[in-house]
C-alpha positions, -999 to +999 in steps of 0.1 A: +631-518+647+630-487+668+612-466+642+589-495+634+577-497+670+571-459+671+551-461+638+530-490+650+524-473+683+513-441+667+489-461+644+473-473+677+470-437+689+498-441+715+525-413+717+557-432+717+586-408+715+614-412+738+641-437+748+677-434+756+689-430+720+666-417+694+675-414+657+696-383+661+718-397+689+723-429+670+733-410+639+758-388+659+775-418+674+778-435+640+791-404+622+816-397+651+829-433+649+832-430+611+851-397+615+875-411+641+881-441+619+891-417+591+916-401+616+931-436+621+918-441+656+919-479+663+887-497+671+866-465+667+842-480+643+836-512+662+831-493+695+807-470+677+787-497+660+785-518+692+773-487+711+746-480+686+735-516+687+733-517+725+715-483+727+691-494+700+681-525+720+676-504+751+655-479+732+635-506+717+627-521+751+618-487+765+594-481+736+579-515+740+572-508+777+557-474+768+533-491+744+526-520+768+516-496+796+495-474+773+475-503+758+472-522+791 
């Protein structure tokens, strides 16, 4: 959803890059959680996935606000 909002905003001519967790940060969190799970760290994957989910929602809301302010 985060990438979709950015693509739709750019199709409207609005620069919509930003947010608390862009693609690279979300990928780093997911890969770190996966790596820690491989090292037998309990609950690493669930904490990582929940972190990515919450940060994605925050980023989505931030981008929606950027587009709303630009179009308004």
